[in-house]
PDB file of N, CA, C and O in Angstrom:
ATOM      1  N   MET A   1     104.567  92.137 100.061  1.00  0.00           N
ATOM      2  CA  MET A   1     103.286  92.198 101.193  1.00  0.00           C
ATOM      3  C   MET A   1     103.107  93.557 101.334  1.00  0.00           C
ATOM      4  O   MET A   1     101.889  93.710 101.427  1.00  0.00           O
ATOM      5  N   ARG A   2     103.551  94.422 101.388  1.00  0.00           N
ATOM      6  CA  ARG A   2     103.431  95.841 101.520  1.00  0.00           C
ATOM      7  C   ARG A   2     102.253  96.143 101.305  1.00  0.00           C
ATOM      8  O   ARG A   2     101.877  97.011 102.092  1.00  0.00           O
ATOM      9  N   ARG A   3     101.258  95.727 100.380  1.00  0.00           N
ATOM     10  CA  ARG A   3     100.141  96.134  99.850  1.00  0.00           C
ATOM     11  C   ARG A   3      98.949  95.500 100.744  1.00  0.00           C
ATOM     12  O   ARG A   3      97.787  95.866 100.565  1.00  0.00           O
ATOM     13  N   SER A   4      99.377  94.304 101.945  1.00  0.00           N
ATOM     14  CA  SER A   4      98.431  94.089 103.128  1.00  0.00           C
ATOM     15  C   SER A   4      98.659  95.271 104.365  1.00  0.00           C
ATOM     16  O   SER A   4      98.164  95.218 105.491  1.00  0.00           O
ATOM     17  N   SER A   5      99.540  96.335 103.830  1.00  0.00           N
ATOM     18  CA  SER A   5      99.700  97.416 104.881  1.00  0.00           C
ATOM     19  C   SER A   5      98.087  98.451 104.369  1.00  0.00           C
ATOM     20  O   SER A   5      97.201  99.100 104.926  1.00  0.00           O
ATOM     21  N   THR A   6      98.385  98.152 103.363  1.00  0.00           N
ATOM     22  CA  THR A   6      97.285  99.279 102.391  1.00  0.00           C
ATOM     23  C   THR A   6      95.960  98.632 103.040  1.00  0.00           C
ATOM     24  O   THR A   6      95.155  99.473 103.438  1.00  0.00           O
ATOM     25  N   LEU A   7      95.564  97.172 103.229  1.00  0.00           N
ATOM     26  CA  LEU A   7      94.137  96.798 103.568  1.00  0.00           C
ATOM     27  C   LEU A   7      94.150  97.035 104.841  1.00  0.00           C
ATOM     28  O   LEU A   7      93.056  96.908 105.392  1.00  0.00           O
ATOM     29  N   GLY A   8      95.385  97.460 105.753  1.00  0.00           N
ATOM     30  CA  GLY A   8      94.908  97.514 107.069  1.00  0.00           C
ATOM     31  C   GLY A   8      94.294  99.015 106.736  1.00  0.00           C
ATOM     32  O   GLY A   8      93.148  99.248 107.122  1.00  0.00           O
ATOM     33  N   ASP A   9      95.017 100.013 106.043  1.00  0.00           N
ATOM     34  CA  ASP A   9      94.519 101.479 106.303  1.00  0.00           C
ATOM     35  C   ASP A   9      93.016 101.352 105.899  1.00  0.00           C
ATOM     36  O   ASP A   9      92.040 101.694 106.567  1.00  0.00           O
ATOM     37  N   PHE A  10      93.039 100.910 104.933  1.00  0.00           N
ATOM     38  CA  PHE A  10      91.640 100.900 104.228  1.00  0.00           C
ATOM     39  C   PHE A  10      90.529  99.931 105.385  1.00  0.00           C
ATOM     40  O   PHE A  10      89.305  99.944 105.259  1.00  0.00           O
ATOM     41  N   ALA A  11      91.048  99.372 106.154  1.00  0.00           N
ATOM     42  CA  ALA A  11      89.482  98.829 107.066  1.00  0.00           C
ATOM     43  C   ALA A  11      89.912  99.647 108.671  1.00  0.00           C
ATOM     44  O   ALA A  11      89.274  99.234 109.640  1.00  0.00           O
ATOM     45  N   ILE A  12      90.742 100.535 108.875  1.00  0.00           N
ATOM     46  CA  ILE A  12      90.273 101.464 109.745  1.00  0.00           C
ATOM     47  C   ILE A  12      89.792 102.800 109.044  1.00  0.00           C
ATOM     48  O   ILE A  12      88.991 103.508 109.655  1.00  0.00           O
ATOM     49  N   GLY A  13      90.356 103.275 107.473  1.00  0.00           N
ATOM     50  CA  GLY A  13      89.490 104.354 107.271  1.00  0.00           C
ATOM     51  C   GLY A  13      87.820 104.267 107.045  1.00  0.00           C
ATOM     52  O   GLY A  13      87.109 105.252 107.244  1.00  0.00           O
ATOM     53  N   MET A  14      87.186 102.732 106.525  1.00  0.00           N
ATOM     54  CA  MET A  14      86.207 102.341 106.267  1.00  0.00           C
ATOM     55  C   MET A  14      85.273 102.695 107.713  1.00  0.00           C
ATOM     56  O   MET A  14      84.054 102.862 107.731  1.00  0.00           O
ATOM     57  N   LEU A  15      86.146 102.752 108.821  1.00  0.00           N
ATOM     58  CA  LEU A  15      85.398 102.544 110.300  1.00  0.00           C
ATOM     59  C   LEU A  15      85.469 104.108 110.885  1.00  0.00           C
ATOM     60  O   LEU A  15      84.885 104.456 111.911  1.00  0.00           O
ATOM     61  N   VAL A  16      86.156 104.849 110.188  1.00  0.00           N
ATOM     62  CA  VAL A  16      86.346 106.349 111.079  1.00  0.00           C
ATOM     63  C   VAL A  16      86.188 107.595 109.887  1.00  0.00           C
ATOM     64  O   VAL A  16      86.448 108.782 110.089  1.00  0.00           O
ATOM     65  N   GLY A  17      85.655 106.953 108.494  1.00  0.00           N
ATOM     66  CA  GLY A  17      85.483 107.673 107.920  1.00  0.00           C
ATOM     67  C   GLY A  17      86.459 108.267 107.024  1.00  0.00           C
ATOM     68  O   GLY A  17      85.977 109.064 106.219  1.00  0.00           O
ATOM     69  N   GLY A  18      87.765 108.067 106.963  1.00  0.00           N
ATOM     70  CA  GLY A  18      88.801 108.750 106.490  1.00  0.00           C
ATOM     71  C   GLY A  18      90.013 108.207 106.468  1.00  0.00           C
ATOM     72  O   GLY A  18      90.306 107.183 107.084  1.00  0.00           O
ATOM     73  N   GLY A  19      90.924 108.980 105.629  1.00  0.00           N
ATOM     74  CA  GLY A  19      92.540 108.338 105.470  1.00  0.00           C
ATOM     75  C   GLY A  19      93.015 108.279 107.005  1.00  0.00           C
ATOM     76  O   GLY A  19      92.546 109.149 107.739  1.00  0.00           O
ATOM     77  N   VAL A  20      93.888 107.350 107.556  1.00  0.00           N
ATOM     78  CA  VAL A  20      95.076 107.312 108.276  1.00  0.00           C
ATOM     79  C   VAL A  20      96.304 107.014 108.164  1.00  0.00           C
ATOM     80  O   VAL A  20      96.752 106.057 107.533  1.00  0.00           O
ATOM     81  N   PRO A  21      97.145 108.129 109.004  1.00  0.00           N
ATOM     82  CA  PRO A  21      98.146 107.378 108.454  1.00  0.00           C
ATOM     83  C   PRO A  21      98.936 106.218 109.367  1.00  0.00           C
ATOM     84  O   PRO A  21      98.336 105.852 110.377  1.00  0.00           O
ATOM     85  N   THR A  22      99.914 105.763 109.155  1.00  0.00           N
ATOM     86  CA  THR A  22     100.561 104.322 109.273  1.00  0.00           C
ATOM     87  C   THR A  22     101.537 104.506 110.491  1.00  0.00           C
ATOM     88  O   THR A  22     102.593 105.001 110.096  1.00  0.00           O
ATOM     89  N   ILE A  23     101.527 104.291 111.710  1.00  0.00           N
ATOM     90  CA  ILE A  23     102.469 104.454 112.694  1.00  0.00           C
ATOM     91  C   ILE A  23     103.270 103.152 112.850  1.00  0.00           C
ATOM     92  O   ILE A  23     104.386 103.588 113.136  1.00  0.00           O
ATOM     93  N   ASN A  24     103.337 102.190 112.838  1.00  0.00           N
ATOM     94  CA  ASN A  24     103.696 100.949 112.895  1.00  0.00           C
ATOM     95  C   ASN A  24     103.486  99.723 111.785  1.00  0.00           C
ATOM     96  O   ASN A  24     102.375  99.492 111.307  1.00  0.00           O
ATOM     97  N   PHE A  25     104.215  99.257 111.568  1.00  0.00           N
ATOM     98  CA  PHE A  25     104.507  98.357 110.363  1.00  0.00           C
ATOM     99  C   PHE A  25     105.083  97.143 110.474  1.00  0.00           C
ATOM    100  O   PHE A  25     106.305  97.262 110.388  1.00  0.00           O
ATOM    101  N   ARG A  26     104.718  95.971 110.634  1.00  0.00           N
ATOM    102  CA  ARG A  26     105.760  94.982 110.562  1.00  0.00           C
ATOM    103  C   ARG A  26     105.130  93.564 110.007  1.00  0.00           C
ATOM    104  O   ARG A  26     104.041  93.240 110.480  1.00  0.00           O
ATOM    105  N   THR A  27     105.663  92.813 109.162  1.00  0.00           N
ATOM    106  CA  THR A  27     105.320  91.751 108.568  1.00  0.00           C
ATOM    107  C   THR A  27     106.180  90.179 109.215  1.00  0.00           C
ATOM    108  O   THR A  27     107.383  89.930 109.294  1.00  0.00           O
ATOM    109  N   ASP A  28     105.363  89.618 109.469  1.00  0.00           N
ATOM    110  CA  ASP A  28     106.071  88.474 109.753  1.00  0.00           C
ATOM    111  C   ASP A  28     105.750  87.166 108.675  1.00  0.00           C
ATOM    112  O   ASP A  28     104.682  86.618 108.404  1.00  0.00           O
ATOM    113  N   TYR A  29     107.323  86.882 108.121  1.00  0.00           N
ATOM    114  CA  TYR A  29     106.509  85.628 107.199  1.00  0.00           C
ATOM    115  C   TYR A  29     107.139  84.286 107.639  1.00  0.00           C
ATOM    116  O   TYR A  29     108.278  84.009 108.017  1.00  0.00           O
ATOM    117  N   LEU A  30     105.871  83.442 107.442  1.00  0.00           N
ATOM    118  CA  LEU A  30     105.883  82.577 107.933  1.00  0.00           C
ATOM    119  C   LEU A  30     106.451  81.372 106.931  1.00  0.00           C
ATOM    120  O   LEU A  30     107.287  80.589 107.381  1.00  0.00           O
ATOM    121  N   ARG A  31     106.157  81.295 106.085  1.00  0.00           N
ATOM    122  CA  ARG A  31     106.654  80.149 104.975  1.00  0.00           C
ATOM    123  C   ARG A  31     106.475  80.737 103.501  1.00  0.00           C
ATOM    124  O   ARG A  31     105.638  81.617 103.295  1.00  0.00           O
ATOM    125  N   PRO A  32     107.298  80.220 102.461  1.00  0.00           N
ATOM    126  CA  PRO A  32     107.077  80.698 101.319  1.00  0.00           C
ATOM    127  C   PRO A  32     105.460  80.261 100.736  1.00  0.00           C
ATOM    128  O   PRO A  32     104.792  79.275 101.049  1.00  0.00           O
ATOM    129  N   ALA A  33     105.156  81.273  99.873  1.00  0.00           N
ATOM    130  CA  ALA A  33     103.576  80.877  99.481  1.00  0.00           C
ATOM    131  C   ALA A  33     103.269  80.090  98.022  1.00  0.00           C
ATOM    132  O   ALA A  33     104.100  80.354  97.153  1.00  0.00           O
ATOM    133  N   ILE A  34     102.665  79.567  97.802  1.00  0.00           N
ATOM    134  CA  ILE A  34     102.274  78.244  96.898  1.00  0.00           C
ATOM    135  C   ILE A  34     101.041  78.773  95.991  1.00  0.00           C
ATOM    136  O   ILE A  34      99.954  79.211  96.369  1.00  0.00           O
ATOM    137  N   GLY A  35     101.430  78.638  94.973  1.00  0.00           N
ATOM    138  CA  GLY A  35     100.362  78.700  94.139  1.00  0.00           C
ATOM    139  C   GLY A  35     100.589  80.478  93.699  1.00  0.00           C
ATOM    140  O   GLY A  35     101.572  81.064  94.153  1.00  0.00           O
ATOM    141  N   ASP A  36      99.574  81.227  92.782  1.00  0.00           N
ATOM    142  CA  ASP A  36      99.519  82.129  92.166  1.00  0.00           C
ATOM    143  C   ASP A  36      98.674  83.091  92.792  1.00  0.00           C
ATOM    144  O   ASP A  36      98.544  84.113  92.120  1.00  0.00           O
ATOM    145  N   ALA A  37      98.129  83.076  93.756  1.00  0.00           N
ATOM    146  CA  ALA A  37      97.226  84.045  94.398  1.00  0.00           C
ATOM    147  C   ALA A  37      97.506  84.124  95.993  1.00  0.00           C
ATOM    148  O   ALA A  37      97.889  83.181  96.686  1.00  0.00           O
ATOM    149  N   LEU A  38      97.234  85.448  96.431  1.00  0.00           N
ATOM    150  CA  LEU A  38      97.207  85.161  97.870  1.00  0.00           C
ATOM    151  C   LEU A  38      95.772  85.840  98.478  1.00  0.00           C
ATOM    152  O   LEU A  38      94.988  86.449  97.751  1.00  0.00           O
ATOM    153  N   VAL A  39      95.623  85.692  99.510  1.00  0.00           N
ATOM    154  CA  VAL A  39      94.452  86.195 100.124  1.00  0.00           C
ATOM    155  C   VAL A  39      94.616  87.297 101.191  1.00  0.00           C
ATOM    156  O   VAL A  39      95.053  86.705 102.178  1.00  0.00           O
ATOM    157  N   ALA A  40      94.497  88.455 101.449  1.00  0.00           N
ATOM    158  CA  ALA A  40      94.835  89.051 102.955  1.00  0.00           C
ATOM    159  C   ALA A  40      93.179  89.159 103.403  1.00  0.00           C
ATOM    160  O   ALA A  40      92.288  89.520 102.635  1.00  0.00           O
ATOM    161  N   VAL A  41      93.044  88.874 104.419  1.00  0.00           N
ATOM    162  CA  VAL A  41      92.256  89.753 105.661  1.00  0.00           C
ATOM    163  C   VAL A  41      92.427  90.404 107.002  1.00  0.00           C
ATOM    164  O   VAL A  41      93.020  89.895 107.953  1.00  0.00           O
ATOM    165  N   ALA A  42      91.697  91.888 106.979  1.00  0.00           N
ATOM    166  CA  ALA A  42      92.236  92.585 108.047  1.00  0.00           C
ATOM    167  C   ALA A  42      91.038  92.326 109.103  1.00  0.00           C
ATOM    168  O   ALA A  42      89.854  92.209 108.790  1.00  0.00           O
ATOM    169  N   ARG A  43      91.413  92.277 110.033  1.00  0.00           N
ATOM    170  CA  ARG A  43      90.565  92.517 111.436  1.00  0.00           C
ATOM    171  C   ARG A  43      91.015  93.313 112.364  1.00  0.00           C
ATOM    172  O   ARG A  43      91.998  93.172 113.092  1.00  0.00           O
ATOM    173  N   VAL A  44      90.104  94.321 112.294  1.00  0.00           N
ATOM    174  CA  VAL A  44      90.566  95.623 113.513  1.00  0.00           C
ATOM    175  C   VAL A  44      90.357  95.671 114.660  1.00  0.00           C
ATOM    176  O   VAL A  44      89.276  96.069 115.093  1.00  0.00           O
ATOM    177  N   ARG A  45      91.351  95.275 115.439  1.00  0.00           N
ATOM    178  CA  ARG A  45      91.382  94.916 116.743  1.00  0.00           C
ATOM    179  C   ARG A  45      91.093  95.929 117.457  1.00  0.00           C
ATOM    180  O   ARG A  45      90.392  95.598 118.414  1.00  0.00           O
ATOM    181  N   ARG A  46      91.359  97.198 117.410  1.00  0.00           N
ATOM    182  CA  ARG A  46      90.980  98.661 118.236  1.00  0.00           C
ATOM    183  C   ARG A  46      91.001  99.745 117.196  1.00  0.00           C
ATOM    184  O   ARG A  46      91.760  99.808 116.229  1.00  0.00           O
ATOM    185  N   VAL A  47      89.873 100.748 117.602  1.00  0.00           N
ATOM    186  CA  VAL A  47      89.827 101.987 117.068  1.00  0.00           C
ATOM    187  C   VAL A  47      90.249 103.124 118.241  1.00  0.00           C
ATOM    188  O   VAL A  47      89.444 103.171 119.171  1.00  0.00           O
ATOM    189  N   GLY A  48      91.028 103.751 118.302  1.00  0.00           N
ATOM    190  CA  GLY A  48      91.266 104.793 119.090  1.00  0.00           C
ATOM    191  C   GLY A  48      91.228 106.451 118.179  1.00  0.00           C
ATOM    192  O   GLY A  48      91.213 106.755 116.986  1.00  0.00           O
ATOM    193  N   LYS A  49      91.225 107.027 119.135  1.00  0.00           N
ATOM    194  CA  LYS A  49      91.396 108.659 119.039  1.00  0.00           C
ATOM    195  C   LYS A  49      92.449 108.779 118.170  1.00  0.00           C
ATOM    196  O   LYS A  49      92.212 109.097 117.004  1.00  0.00           O
ATOM    197  N   THR A  50      93.716 108.552 118.585  1.00  0.00           N
ATOM    198  CA  THR A  50      95.036 108.779 117.696  1.00  0.00           C
ATOM    199  C   THR A  50      95.669 107.520 117.310  1.00  0.00           C
ATOM    200  O   THR A  50      96.413 107.555 116.330  1.00  0.00           O
ATOM    201  N   ALA A  51      95.512 106.533 117.857  1.00  0.00           N
ATOM    202  CA  ALA A  51      96.021 105.214 117.314  1.00  0.00           C
ATOM    203  C   ALA A  51      94.994 104.164 117.325  1.00  0.00           C
ATOM    204  O   ALA A  51      94.157 104.070 118.223  1.00  0.00           O
ATOM    205  N   SER A  52      95.086 103.220 116.114  1.00  0.00           N
ATOM    206  CA  SER A  52      94.320 101.918 116.081  1.00  0.00           C
ATOM    207  C   SER A  52      95.094 100.702 116.031  1.00  0.00           C
ATOM    208  O   SER A  52      96.315 100.807 116.152  1.00  0.00           O
ATOM    209  N   VAL A  53      94.507  99.418 115.852  1.00  0.00           N
ATOM    210  CA  VAL A  53      95.475  98.230 115.378  1.00  0.00           C
ATOM    211  C   VAL A  53      94.466  97.587 115.029  1.00  0.00           C
ATOM    212  O   VAL A  53      93.329  97.531 115.497  1.00  0.00           O
ATOM    213  N   VAL A  54      95.269  96.788 113.618  1.00  0.00           N
ATOM    214  CA  VAL A  54      94.580  96.315 113.024  1.00  0.00           C
ATOM    215  C   VAL A  54      95.761  95.014 112.282  1.00  0.00           C
ATOM    216  O   VAL A  54      96.923  95.255 111.953  1.00  0.00           O
ATOM    217  N   ASP A  55      95.031  93.607 112.157  1.00  0.00           N
ATOM    218  CA  ASP A  55      96.171  92.607 112.035  1.00  0.00           C
ATOM    219  C   ASP A  55      95.836  92.265 110.958  1.00  0.00           C
ATOM    220  O   ASP A  55      94.655  92.542 110.749  1.00  0.00           O
ATOM    221  N   VAL A  56      96.544  91.567 109.794  1.00  0.00           N
ATOM    222  CA  VAL A  56      96.263  91.050 108.653  1.00  0.00           C
ATOM    223  C   VAL A  56      96.843  89.886 108.570  1.00  0.00           C
ATOM    224  O   VAL A  56      97.972  89.669 109.010  1.00  0.00           O
ATOM    225  N   GLU A  57      96.005  88.902 107.905  1.00  0.00           N
ATOM    226  CA  GLU A  57      96.501  87.570 107.779  1.00  0.00           C
ATOM    227  C   GLU A  57      96.240  87.601 106.292  1.00  0.00           C
ATOM    228  O   GLU A  57      95.329  88.079 105.617  1.00  0.00           O
ATOM    229  N   VAL A  58      97.643  86.751 105.928  1.00  0.00           N
ATOM    230  CA  VAL A  58      98.153  86.555 104.311  1.00  0.00           C
ATOM    231  C   VAL A  58      97.752  84.565 104.085  1.00  0.00           C
ATOM    232  O   VAL A  58      98.397  83.670 104.629  1.00  0.00           O
ATOM    233  N   VAL A  59      96.605  84.377 103.195  1.00  0.00           N
ATOM    234  CA  VAL A  59      97.363  82.787 102.877  1.00  0.00           C
ATOM    235  C   VAL A  59      97.462  82.565 101.491  1.00  0.00           C
ATOM    236  O   VAL A  59      97.210  83.409 100.632  1.00  0.00           O
ATOM    237  N   ASP A  60      97.801  81.513 101.310  1.00  0.00           N
ATOM    238  CA  ASP A  60      98.254  81.176 100.024  1.00  0.00           C
ATOM    239  C   ASP A  60      97.129  80.583  99.251  1.00  0.00           C
ATOM    240  O   ASP A  60      95.977  80.804  99.625  1.00  0.00           O
ATOM    241  N   ASP A  61      97.367  79.839  98.191  1.00  0.00           N
ATOM    242  CA  ASP A  61      96.156  78.824  97.430  1.00  0.00           C
ATOM    243  C   ASP A  61      95.939  77.661  98.393  1.00  0.00           C
ATOM    244  O   ASP A  61      94.847  77.167  98.671  1.00  0.00           O
ATOM    245  N   GLN A  62      96.876  77.372  98.762  1.00  0.00           N
ATOM    246  CA  GLN A  62      96.376  76.196  99.603  1.00  0.00           C
ATOM    247  C   GLN A  62      95.804  76.413 101.235  1.00  0.00           C
ATOM    248  O   GLN A  62      95.965  75.669 102.203  1.00  0.00           O
ATOM    249  N   GLU A  63      95.123  77.646 101.145  1.00  0.00           N
ATOM    250  CA  GLU A  63      94.641  78.042 102.634  1.00  0.00           C
ATOM    251  C   GLU A  63      95.722  77.786 103.507  1.00  0.00           C
ATOM    252  O   GLU A  63      95.553  77.001 104.440  1.00  0.00           O
ATOM    253  N   ARG A  64      97.020  78.450 103.296  1.00  0.00           N
ATOM    254  CA  ARG A  64      98.074  77.906 104.738  1.00  0.00           C
ATOM    255  C   ARG A  64      98.742  79.703 104.736  1.00  0.00           C
ATOM    256  O   ARG A  64      99.221  80.539 103.971  1.00  0.00           O
ATOM    257  N   LEU A  65      98.350  79.506 106.176  1.00  0.00           N
ATOM    258  CA  LEU A  65      98.668  81.054 106.437  1.00  0.00           C
ATOM    259  C   LEU A  65     100.553  81.839 106.399  1.00  0.00           C
ATOM    260  O   LEU A  65     101.435  81.782 107.256  1.00  0.00           O
ATOM    261  N   VAL A  66     100.542  82.299 105.444  1.00  0.00           N
ATOM    262  CA  VAL A  66     102.396  82.674 104.842  1.00  0.00           C
ATOM    263  C   VAL A  66     102.884  83.646 105.714  1.00  0.00           C
ATOM    264  O   VAL A  66     104.017  83.511 106.175  1.00  0.00           O
ATOM    265  N   ALA A  67     101.995  84.884 106.090  1.00  0.00           N
ATOM    266  CA  ALA A  67     102.158  85.896 107.046  1.00  0.00           C
ATOM    267  C   ALA A  67     101.296  86.612 107.738  1.00  0.00           C
ATOM    268  O   ALA A  67     100.086  86.567 107.517  1.00  0.00           O
ATOM    269  N   LEU A  68     101.872  87.391 108.703  1.00  0.00           N
ATOM    270  CA  LEU A  68     100.950  88.313 109.641  1.00  0.00           C
ATOM    271  C   LEU A  68     101.738  89.980 109.569  1.00  0.00           C
ATOM    272  O   LEU A  68     102.942  90.185 109.721  1.00  0.00           O
ATOM    273  N   ASP A  69     100.948  90.761 109.366  1.00  0.00           N
ATOM    274  CA  ASP A  69     100.949  91.878 109.281  1.00  0.00           C
ATOM    275  C   ASP A  69     100.047  92.542 110.396  1.00  0.00           C
ATOM    276  O   ASP A  69      99.934  93.767 110.449  1.00  0.00           O
TER     277      ASP A  69
END
């Protein structure tokens, strides 16, 4: 699931026009993933001058939420 943090970094980077450091990262695993593929969707909640917030939802092949970042 570490790749989903990269997705969050890219989501902010696209909005601010460059790379950003990660200051806090947490993953809540909700259930085992079923199938061969996972899909992660990043939602930017806040863009600030010194810190921003991004939520990433990860779903499995059955479109069940398996993790939150």
